GUVO-120496 format. One line per 8 residues: their letters; for each residue x, y, z negated of C-alpha. Coordinates in Angstrom, 1 decimal, padded with zeros to 4 digits. Example, Ala and Ser with C-alpha at 12.3 -4.5 7.8 and 13.67 -1.06 7.14 Angstrom:
as> 012.3 -004.5 -007.8  013.7 -001.1 -007.1
END
This chain:
mtrarstt> 007.3 012.5 009.8  007.6 008.5 010.9  010.0 009.9 013.5  012.1 011.2 011.3  012.0 008.4 009.2  012.7 006.0 011.7  015.9 008.2 012.8  017.4 007.9 010.0
lparglrf> 016.6 004.3 008.6  019.4 002.6 010.9  021.8 005.1 009.9  021.3 004.2 006.2  021.4 000.5 007.6  024.7 000.9 008.4  026.2 002.8 005.2  024.6 000.0 003.2
lrarrrvl> 026.5 -002.2 005.4  029.7 -000.6 005.8  029.7 000.1 001.6  029.5 -004.0 001.6  032.7 -004.4 003.9  034.4 -007.4 001.8  030.5 -009.7 001.6  030.1 -009.3 005.4
lrlaawsv> 034.1 -010.5 005.7  033.4 -013.2 003.5  030.2 -014.3 005.1  031.5 -014.0 008.6  034.4 -016.4 007.4  032.3 -019.1 006.2  030.7 -019.0 009.1  033.5 -019.7 011.3
letgqtfl> 033.0 -023.1 009.8  029.4 -023.0 011.8  031.5 -021.7 014.8  033.8 -025.0 014.5  030.3 -027.7 014.1  028.7 -025.9 017.2  032.5 -026.5 019.3  032.0 -030.1 018.4
igygpara> 028.9 -031.3 019.1  029.4 -030.8 022.7  032.8 -031.2 022.9  033.2 -034.2 020.9  030.7 -036.7 022.4  032.0 -035.1 025.9  035.5 -036.5 025.7  034.1 -039.8 023.5
ldagflrg> 032.8 -039.8 026.9  035.4 -039.2 029.0  038.7 -040.1 027.1  037.0 -043.3 025.0  033.6 -045.2 026.4  033.8 -044.5 030.2  037.5 -045.7 030.4  036.8 -048.7 028.6
rpdvglaw> 038.7 -047.4 025.0  036.0 -047.7 022.8  038.5 -047.1 019.6  038.9 -043.7 021.2  035.1 -042.8 021.8  034.7 -043.7 018.5  037.3 -041.5 017.0  036.2 -038.3 018.9
lavtglgv> 032.7 -039.3 017.2  033.9 -039.2 013.8  035.6 -036.0 014.4  032.3 -035.1 015.4  030.6 -036.1 012.4  033.3 -034.9 009.9  032.7 -031.0 011.5  029.2 -031.5 011.1
llgaygta> 030.0 -031.9 007.7  032.7 -029.1 007.5  029.5 -026.7 009.1  026.9 -027.6 006.4  029.8 -026.7 004.0  030.2 -023.4 005.2  026.3 -023.1 005.6  026.1 -023.8 001.8
rvyaavaa> 028.3 -021.3 000.8  026.6 -018.7 003.5  023.7 -018.1 001.5  025.7 -017.2 -001.4  027.3 -014.7 000.7  023.5 -013.8 001.9  022.2 -013.2 -001.5  025.5 -010.8 -002.7
lveplrdr> 024.6 -008.9 000.1  020.6 -009.1 -000.3  020.2 -008.4 -004.0  021.9 -005.4 -004.0  019.1 -004.0 -001.3  016.9 -005.2 -003.6  018.2 -003.7 -006.5  018.2 -000.5 -004.5
lvervvsr> 014.6 -000.8 -003.3  013.3 -001.4 -007.1  015.1 002.0 -008.3  013.7 003.6 -005.4  010.3 002.3 -005.8  010.4 003.1 -009.7  012.0 006.8 -009.6  008.8 007.7 -007.1
gvrtgeag> 006.3 006.2 -008.9  007.7 007.5 -012.1  007.9 011.3 -010.3  005.0 011.1 -008.5  002.6 008.8 -010.2  002.1 007.5 -006.7  -000.5 004.8 -006.8  000.7 002.4 -004.5
alsgltqq> 004.1 002.1 -006.7  002.9 -001.3 -008.2  002.3 -003.0 -004.8  005.7 -001.2 -003.9  007.2 -002.5 -006.9  005.7 -006.0 -006.3  005.0 -006.9 -003.2  006.8 -005.0 -000.4
veiardtf> 010.4 -005.1 -001.8  009.9 -008.8 -001.6  009.1 -008.4 001.6  011.9 -006.3 002.1  014.6 -008.6 000.5  013.0 -011.8 001.8  013.0 -011.1 005.5  016.2 -009.1 005.5
aglvmvsr> 017.5 -012.0 004.3  016.1 -014.2 006.8  017.2 -011.7 009.6  020.7 -012.1 008.1  020.4 -015.9 008.3  019.0 -015.7 011.6  021.7 -013.3 013.6  024.3 -014.7 011.8
sfvftaag> 023.6 -018.1 013.1  022.9 -016.6 016.8  026.2 -015.0 017.0  028.6 -017.8 015.8  026.2 -020.3 016.8  026.9 -018.9 020.4  030.3 -018.0 020.0  031.0 -022.1 019.6
alaglfal> 028.9 -023.2 022.7  030.1 -020.8 024.8  033.7 -021.8 023.5  032.9 -025.1 024.3  031.3 -024.6 027.6  034.6 -022.6 028.7  037.1 -025.6 027.4  034.8 -028.7 029.0
applllvv> 034.8 -026.8 032.4  034.7 -023.2 033.3  032.2 -023.6 035.9  029.6 -024.8 033.2  029.9 -021.3 031.9  028.3 -019.9 035.5  025.2 -022.1 035.3  024.0 -021.7 031.2
gpplaagv> 026.0 -017.7 030.9  023.8 -015.8 033.0  020.3 -017.0 032.1  021.2 -016.6 028.6  022.8 -013.0 028.9  019.0 -012.5 031.1  017.5 -014.3 028.2  019.2 -012.4 025.5
vlfaatlr> 019.0 -008.5 027.1  015.2 -009.0 027.7  014.7 -009.6 023.6  016.8 -007.0 023.2  014.5 -004.4 025.4  011.5 -005.7 023.8  012.3 -004.8 020.1  011.8 -001.6 020.3
plarrqea> 008.1 -001.4 021.4  007.4 -004.6 019.9  008.3 -003.0 016.4  006.3 -000.3 017.2  003.3 -002.3 018.0  004.1 -004.5 015.0  003.8 -001.2 013.0  000.6 -000.2 014.8
flvadeel> -001.2 -003.7 013.7  -000.3 -003.2 010.7  -001.8 -000.1 010.0  -004.9 -000.9 011.6  -005.3 -004.0 009.4  -004.5 -001.7 006.5  -007.0 000.4 007.8  -009.3 -002.3 008.0
aghlgavc> -008.2 -004.1 004.5  -009.1 -000.5 002.9  -011.9 -000.2 004.4  -013.7 -003.5 003.5  -012.2 -003.2 -000.1  -013.9 000.4 -000.2  -017.1 -001.3 001.1  -017.4 -004.5 -000.4
pglrdita> -018.1 -003.4 -003.8  -021.1 -001.1 -002.9  -022.7 -003.5 -000.4  -025.9 -003.5 -002.2  -026.2 -000.1 -002.5  -025.3 000.2 001.7  -028.0 -002.1 001.9  -030.4 000.1 -000.4
tgaeaqla> -029.3 003.3 001.3  -030.1 002.1 004.5  -026.5 003.0 005.6  -025.9 -000.6 007.1  -026.1 001.2 011.1  -023.4 003.9 009.6  -020.9 000.9 007.9  -021.4 -001.6 010.2
aatgdrve> -020.2 001.2 013.4  -017.4 002.6 011.1  -016.6 -001.1 010.1  -016.8 -001.9 014.2  -014.5 000.8 014.9  -011.5 -000.8 012.8  -012.0 -004.1 013.8  -011.7 -002.9 017.5
aelraara> -008.6 -000.7 016.4  -007.3 -003.7 014.9  -008.0 -005.7 017.9  -006.7 -003.1 020.3  -003.4 -003.4 018.4  -003.4 -007.2 018.3  -003.6 -007.4 022.0  -001.0 -005.1 023.0
larwgvlr> 001.0 -006.6 020.1  000.3 -010.1 021.6  001.1 -008.6 025.7  004.6 -007.8 024.4  004.8 -011.1 022.6  004.4 -012.7 026.4  008.0 -011.1 027.0  009.5 -013.0 024.0
vaslaigg> 008.1 -016.1 024.9  009.6 -015.1 028.8  013.0 -014.5 027.3  013.1 -018.0 025.5  012.7 -019.6 028.5  014.7 -017.4 030.5  017.4 -017.7 027.7  017.4 -021.3 026.6
qlpivlll> 014.8 -023.4 028.5  016.3 -022.8 031.9  020.0 -023.7 031.4  018.8 -027.0 030.8  017.0 -027.0 034.3  019.9 -025.2 036.3  022.4 -028.0 034.4  020.3 -030.7 035.7
atapwlla> 019.3 -029.3 039.5  023.5 -028.1 040.1  024.6 -031.5 039.0  025.7 -032.6 042.3  027.3 -029.7 042.8  029.0 -029.3 038.9  030.2 -033.2 039.6  031.8 -031.7 043.3
rgvttgal> 034.2 -029.8 041.7  035.8 -031.6 039.0  032.9 -031.6 035.9  033.0 -035.1 034.7  030.1 -036.8 033.4  030.9 -036.4 029.7  031.2 -032.7 030.1  027.8 -032.5 031.2
vgalayvt> 026.3 -034.5 028.5  028.1 -032.3 026.3  027.0 -029.3 028.4  023.0 -030.2 027.6  023.6 -030.7 024.0  025.1 -027.4 023.4  022.1 -026.0 025.5  019.5 -027.8 024.0
qsllpalr> 021.0 -028.6 020.2  022.5 -025.2 020.0  021.7 -022.5 021.5  018.3 -023.4 022.2  017.3 -023.6 018.7  019.6 -020.5 017.5  017.8 -018.2 020.1  014.2 -019.4 019.4
nlvhglgt> 015.2 -018.3 015.4  016.7 -015.1 016.8  013.3 -014.2 018.8  010.7 -015.6 016.5  012.6 -014.2 013.1  014.3 -010.6 014.5  010.9 -010.0 017.1  008.4 -010.7 014.2
sgsrltvv> 010.0 -010.1 011.0  012.5 -007.9 012.5  009.7 -005.4 012.7  007.8 -006.3 009.9  010.8 -005.2 007.5  011.1 -001.8 009.6  008.0 -001.1 008.9  008.1 -002.0 005.3
lrrltgap> 011.4 -000.2 004.8  010.3 003.2 005.8  007.8 003.2 003.6  009.5 001.9 000.2  012.4 004.2 001.6  011.1 007.4 002.9  007.7 009.6 001.9  004.7 007.6 000.9
aghetrlp> 002.9 006.4 003.6  000.0 008.2 005.0  -002.3 005.9 005.2  -004.8 006.1 003.0  -007.6 004.4 003.6  -011.1 005.0 002.3  -014.8 006.1 004.6  -014.5 010.5 004.5
grpggpsl> -017.4 012.3 002.9  -016.8 011.5 -000.6  -013.5 012.9 -002.6  -011.0 010.4 -004.2  -012.7 007.2 -003.2  -014.7 005.0 -000.2  -017.6 006.9 000.0  -021.1 005.2 001.6
qsarrggq> -022.6 008.6 002.1  -020.5 008.8 005.3  -019.0 006.6 008.2  -016.3 007.3 010.5  -017.1 007.0 014.0  -016.0 008.3 017.4  -013.5 010.8 015.5  -016.0 012.2 013.5
drptadad> -018.0 011.8 010.0  -021.1 011.0 010.3  -023.3 011.3 007.3  -025.7 008.7 006.3  -029.2 009.4 006.2  -030.9 007.9 003.0  -030.8 006.5 -000.4  -028.3 005.2 -002.2
teaasasa> -029.7 003.1 -005.4  -032.3 006.2 -006.8  -036.1 007.4 -006.9  -038.7 009.3 -005.3  -042.1 009.1 -006.4  -045.4 010.7 -006.9  -048.4 011.3 -009.2  -050.4 008.7 -010.7
adtdaprr> -052.8 007.1 -008.2  -055.5 005.3 -009.3  -057.1 005.4 -005.7  -055.3 002.3 -004.3  -057.3 -000.7 -004.9  -055.7 -003.9 -003.9  -057.4 -006.4 -002.3  -056.6 -010.1 -003.9
naasvpae> -056.7 -012.7 -002.0  -056.2 -016.7 -002.8  -052.6 -016.0 -003.5  -052.5 -013.5 -006.1  -052.5 -009.4 -006.2  -055.2 -006.9 -004.6  -055.1 -004.6 -001.9  -057.1 -002.5 000.0
hatapppa> -056.0 -001.2 003.3  -055.2 002.3 004.1  -056.5 003.9 006.7  -053.8 007.1 007.7  -051.7 008.0 006.7  -050.2 004.3 007.2  -049.2 003.0 003.7  -046.5 004.2 001.6
lsltsvtf> -045.8 000.3 000.4  -047.5 -002.6 002.1  -046.4 -006.7 001.3  -048.7 -009.3 003.0  -048.6 -013.1 001.7  -045.0 -012.1 000.5  -043.1 -015.5 -000.7  -040.1 -015.9 -001.7
aygpastp> -038.0 -018.3 -003.4  -033.8 -018.8 -004.4  -033.8 -022.2 -002.7  -035.8 -024.3 -000.4  -036.2 -026.7 -003.4  -036.8 -023.9 -005.9  -040.3 -023.0 -007.2  -041.1 -019.6 -005.7
vvdgldlt> -040.4 -016.7 -007.5  -043.0 -014.4 -005.5  -045.8 -016.2 -004.1  -048.2 -014.6 -001.9  -048.2 -011.4 -002.9  -050.4 -008.7 -001.4  -050.0 -005.5 -002.3  -050.9 -001.9 -000.8
ltpgahla> -049.9 001.5 -002.2  -051.4 004.9 -000.5  -048.5 007.5 -000.5  -048.4 009.4 -003.8  -049.1 006.1 -005.9  -047.3 005.4 -009.1  -046.7 001.6 -009.6  -045.1 -000.2 -013.0
vvgpsgag> -044.3 -003.4 -012.8  -044.1 -005.6 -015.6  -043.8 -009.2 -016.9  -041.4 -011.4 -018.9  -037.9 -012.0 -018.0  -037.1 -014.0 -014.8  -041.0 -013.0 -013.5  -039.6 -011.7 -010.1
kstltalv> -039.9 -008.3 -011.1  -036.4 -007.4 -009.8  -036.5 -009.8 -006.7  -039.6 -007.7 -005.4  -037.5 -004.3 -005.6  -034.9 -006.4 -003.7  -037.4 -007.8 -001.2  -038.7 -004.4 -000.7
aglltpdr> -035.5 -002.6 -000.5  -034.0 -005.0 002.2  -031.6 -006.8 -000.1  -033.9 -010.1 000.2  -035.4 -011.0 003.1  -039.4 -013.1 002.4  -039.5 -016.9 003.5  -043.1 -015.8 004.5
gtitvggh> -045.0 -012.8 005.1  -044.3 -009.2 006.2  -043.3 -006.0 004.5  -043.3 -002.3 005.4  -042.9 000.7 004.0  -044.4 003.8 005.9  -045.6 001.7 008.6  -042.2 000.6 009.1
avpgpeaa> -041.1 -003.3 009.4  -038.5 -004.2 006.1  -035.8 -004.6 007.2  -034.9 -002.2 009.8  -033.3 001.7 010.0  -036.5 003.8 009.8  -037.7 001.3 006.5  -034.3 001.9 005.1
aarvlipq> -034.5 005.7 005.2  -038.1 005.9 004.0  -036.9 004.1 000.8  -034.4 004.4 -002.2  -033.6 002.4 -004.7  -032.1 003.1 -008.0  -030.9 000.3 -009.9  -030.0 -000.5 -013.6
eayvfdgt> -026.0 -000.1 -012.6  -025.8 003.5 -012.0  -023.7 004.7 -008.9  -021.1 007.4 -009.5  -017.9 008.2 -007.7  -015.0 010.1 -008.8  -015.8 013.6 -007.2  -017.6 016.9 -008.0
laenlayl> -020.9 016.7 -009.4  -022.6 018.8 -006.5  -020.8 015.9 -004.3  -022.4 013.5 -006.5  -026.2 014.9 -006.0  -025.6 015.5 -002.4  -024.2 012.2 -002.0  -028.0 011.0 -000.4
rpdpvpee> -028.7 014.0 002.0  -027.2 014.4 005.6  -027.8 018.0 005.6  -025.7 020.6 003.2  -027.7 020.9 -000.5  -028.3 024.4 -001.7  -027.0 025.4 -005.0  -030.5 026.5 -006.3
dmvaaada> -031.9 023.0 -005.4  -029.1 021.0 -007.1  -029.9 023.1 -010.1  -033.8 022.6 -009.9  -033.3 019.0 -009.4  -031.2 018.4 -012.6  -033.5 020.5 -014.6  -036.6 018.3 -013.8
vglaalad> -035.2 015.2 -014.1  -033.1 015.9 -017.0  -029.5 016.6 -016.1  -028.9 020.2 -017.2  -027.6 019.7 -020.1  -025.1 017.4 -018.9  -023.9 020.2 -016.2  -023.3 022.5 -018.2
rlggldar> -021.2 020.8 -020.7  -019.1 019.0 -017.3  -018.4 022.8 -016.9  -021.1 023.1 -013.7  -022.3 021.6 -010.2  -018.3 022.1 -008.9  -017.0 020.4 -012.0  -015.2 017.0 -011.3
vdpaalsa> -017.1 014.4 -012.1  -015.0 011.2 -014.1  -017.5 008.4 -013.9  -015.6 006.1 -016.6  -016.0 008.9 -019.3  -019.4 009.5 -018.4  -022.1 006.6 -021.0  -024.2 004.4 -019.2
gerqlval> -027.7 006.8 -019.7  -025.5 009.8 -018.3  -024.8 008.2 -015.2  -028.0 007.1 -014.8  -029.4 010.9 -014.8  -026.8 011.9 -012.4  -028.2 008.7 -010.0  -031.7 009.8 -010.8
traflsha> -031.1 013.4 -009.9  -029.1 012.1 -006.4  -032.2 010.2 -005.9  -034.3 013.0 -006.4  -033.0 015.1 -003.9  -033.2 012.7 -001.4  -035.2 012.8 001.8  -036.5 008.6 001.1
plalldea> -040.7 009.3 000.1  -040.4 005.8 -001.6  -038.5 005.3 -005.2  -038.2 001.9 -006.2  -036.5 002.5 -010.0  -035.2 -001.3 -011.0  -034.8 -000.4 -015.3  -032.9 002.8 -013.9
tchldpea> -034.3 004.3 -016.7  -033.4 001.6 -019.0  -030.0 003.5 -021.2  -031.9 006.8 -021.3  -033.9 007.3 -024.9  -038.0 007.6 -024.6  -038.0 011.8 -024.2  -035.2 011.4 -021.1
eeraeraf> -037.3 008.5 -019.3  -040.4 010.0 -019.7  -039.3 013.0 -018.2  -037.6 012.2 -015.6  -040.6 009.6 -014.7  -042.5 012.5 -014.5  -040.3 014.4 -012.4  -040.3 011.6 -009.7
aarpggtl> -044.0 011.5 -010.0  -044.5 015.2 -009.6  -042.6 014.8 -005.9  -045.0 015.9 -002.9  -045.5 013.1 -001.3  -043.4 010.4 -002.7  -044.3 007.1 -004.1  -042.9 005.4 -007.1
vvvahris> -042.4 001.7 -008.7  -041.1 001.9 -011.6  -039.7 -001.8 -012.7  -040.5 -000.9 -016.9  -038.8 -001.9 -019.8  -041.1 000.3 -022.3  -045.1 000.2 -022.3  -045.1 003.9 -022.3
sarragrv> -043.8 003.5 -018.5  -046.4 001.3 -018.1  -049.2 003.3 -019.5  -047.7 006.4 -017.2  -048.5 004.6 -014.0  -051.9 005.1 -012.3  -051.7 001.4 -011.8  -049.9 -001.9 -013.4
lvmdgrst> -048.9 -004.6 -011.7  -048.3 -008.0 -014.4  -045.7 -010.1 -012.5  -045.5 -013.9 -013.9  -044.4 -016.6 -011.5  -046.7 -017.5 -009.6  -049.8 -015.7 -011.1  -050.1 -011.7 -011.2
ayggheel> -052.6 -009.0 -012.0  -053.4 -005.5 -010.9  -055.0 -002.4 -012.4  -055.1 000.0 -014.6  -053.7 000.2 -018.4  -057.1 -000.2 -020.5  -058.7 -002.5 -017.0  -055.7 -005.1 -018.0
lrssalyr> -056.0 -005.1 -021.4  -059.2 -006.3 -020.9  -058.9 -008.8 -018.2  -055.1 -009.5 -018.7  -054.1 -012.0 -021.5  -050.3 -011.8 -020.2  -050.5 -008.0 -020.2  -051.8 -008.2 -024.2
dlvgswtp> -049.4 -010.4 -025.2  -046.9 -007.6 -023.7  -048.5 -004.8 -025.2  -049.0 -006.4 -028.2  -045.5 -007.2 -029.0  -044.4 -003.4 -029.3  -045.6 -002.3 -032.8  -044.9 001.6 -032.9
apsrrwse> -043.6 003.3 -036.0  -046.0 006.0 -037.9  -043.3 008.2 -038.3  -040.4 008.0 -035.9  -040.4 007.4 -031.8  -039.1 004.0 -031.7  -037.6 002.3 -028.1  -040.7 000.6 -026.6
palalrda> -040.1 -002.9 -024.7  -042.2 -003.5 -022.4  -041.7 -006.7 -022.3  -042.3 -009.8 -024.5  -039.4 -010.5 -026.9  -039.1 -013.7 -025.6  -038.6 -015.6 -022.5  -041.3 -017.6 -020.2
drvdavag> -040.5 -020.3 -022.1  -041.7 -018.7 -025.4  -038.5 -018.7 -026.7  -037.7 -016.1 -029.2  -035.1 -014.1 -028.4  -032.9 -013.5 -031.7  -029.6 -011.0 -032.8  -026.8 -012.1 -034.1
pglagdgr> -023.5 -010.8 -035.1  -021.4 -009.6 -032.1  -024.5 -009.1 -029.8  -023.6 -005.6 -027.9  -026.6 -003.2 -028.0  -027.0 -000.3 -025.4  -028.0 002.1 -027.0  -031.9 002.0 -026.2
hvvahrpv> -033.7 -001.1 -026.6  -035.6 -003.3 -029.4  -034.2 -007.2 -029.7  -036.3 -009.1 -031.9  -034.7 -011.1 -034.9  -037.8 -012.1 -036.2  -040.5 -014.2 -034.8  -042.0 -012.1 -032.5
gqvqapgd> -045.2 -011.6 -034.0  -043.1 -010.1 -036.7  -041.0 -007.4 -034.7  -040.3 -004.4 -036.5  -038.4 -001.2 -034.0  -035.8 -000.4 -035.3  -033.8 002.9 -034.7  -032.2 003.0 -031.7
lrdggslg> -028.9 001.4 -031.1  -025.8 003.4 -030.5  -024.0 002.2 -027.0  -021.8 -000.8 -027.4  -023.1 -000.8 -031.3  -023.2 -004.4 -032.2  -026.7 -005.4 -034.0  -024.8 -007.1 -036.6
reg> -023.7 -004.4 -037.7  -026.9 -001.9 -037.9  -029.0 -002.3 -041.2
END
């Protein structure tokens, strides 16, 4: 298809130019003044020397120099008029391209129409104008210079003409291969840019799912492809340099080397100086502009015109595996799609296990050494700070969870809860200490395959519901498994409303809570035994949250770590980790009520309502500096959270807020 478009492109160009004969004639007429200027640049100084200065007649020499200066002024005037003629040639091309792009965009709804209208059309316009200028300039400059050489002394043509012709022929022979390699380079560059545009917004998901190796391989393939295309282009670029050296610089050497021979055959000193002026001041700059302009810009113009005048380019760049958008599930390597083996931003958990008795070391949280099998999660003296001069957010933390454990992490805002999950997921690297998941060091591919992180911002892509749910599985997922997982987590009602597993999902049409249900079910289906829920149910109501957490806790062999935003999550967990910067506390709910003042404060900030089931914040509604949060008009509610509008001790639990509602409008 590309070949068909390329063969019709020259024909279209010729039709376009034939329809504008008058503009071309006007352009040629004004360019004749440039020819006269070029002719006088060499001929005038030659006559000034031979007929004037070398014969002792300075008046004649000055007169010829004055004539040369007048020719330069006339040439400058002609060049100024040339720009107007070029505009009359270029603007109709731009208008036709705009019409074509708009027509195709309206007719087909092509996604790249805006890019074609705003960027590619302007590239075509500017590049075409530049090519007209450099091509016209070379033709008329070469004509004026060759005419001047012949007028000065025909033997000069024998020295300058052959290398000039050889350089132009060599350059012309490289145009087609250069255009192909330029197009291959641009396509490779677009592939890489599109791939990075798909991957970069999902870097956290990539790290959380352990897909670094696959995505690195896919990115490396595209980088290597662009490198190969760049090297091929550079190799042919050497021939461009060679053509410039042969056609523009070799004549200078030949004129100097053959000067005795030329002078012996009647070539005057002035003629020899004029020949050097023709080569250095006219032919070499004109040839250099032609080589660089036509060699690079011409190839680019060819590529852009093919895309604007032909069918929409088929270089859609997205990672395979996800319909309708870039996929973090699979990566193209060696021409094949290879699915990643893990989790996204999701969950997997376990039944409450009160048997994990972590040991307390001088730093903070207790941890008990599991024997066999290896601990599901182990942190040893882990310390992390956001900067060398910052106070550690996690300070000397020791923690061990056995397979099947269910841990809730609570604490005030800024206490380090999300930092802890990011450290376990490998998104952050501890300043000191070690972390293992399933006995494997973090970061590392084995640890990444053994854990799944579900953040607050649920990741849902434009595809079918089944494709979304199977996102983290390298193997095909049976439909009955998806149905069972959806029913367990609480997605079944939404799946029925959407039209079943084969229904397409529009992420923008789903609420934040519905996206979280999709993400949770996806994680439930993953093979990762350790699930990290970083407020992954914050947009669900208490009943839906409880159902999802209990589903994860019932997964055989699963381990669940929940960053809790409701106290009910902490009460369901077998163990609770209370974080408050440097200090931590660890134990069961009742044990912590007795031993931890901070935990009592957190629990005490929740006042259950007698007749309704209200949202239950697990955090004190104030920050670490004990500043009460105050709701005001325009503060957006997420539909499921309580925000204090009185001093903390007087907080009353209001009804759940509607998504996107303003607290200022609530009664």
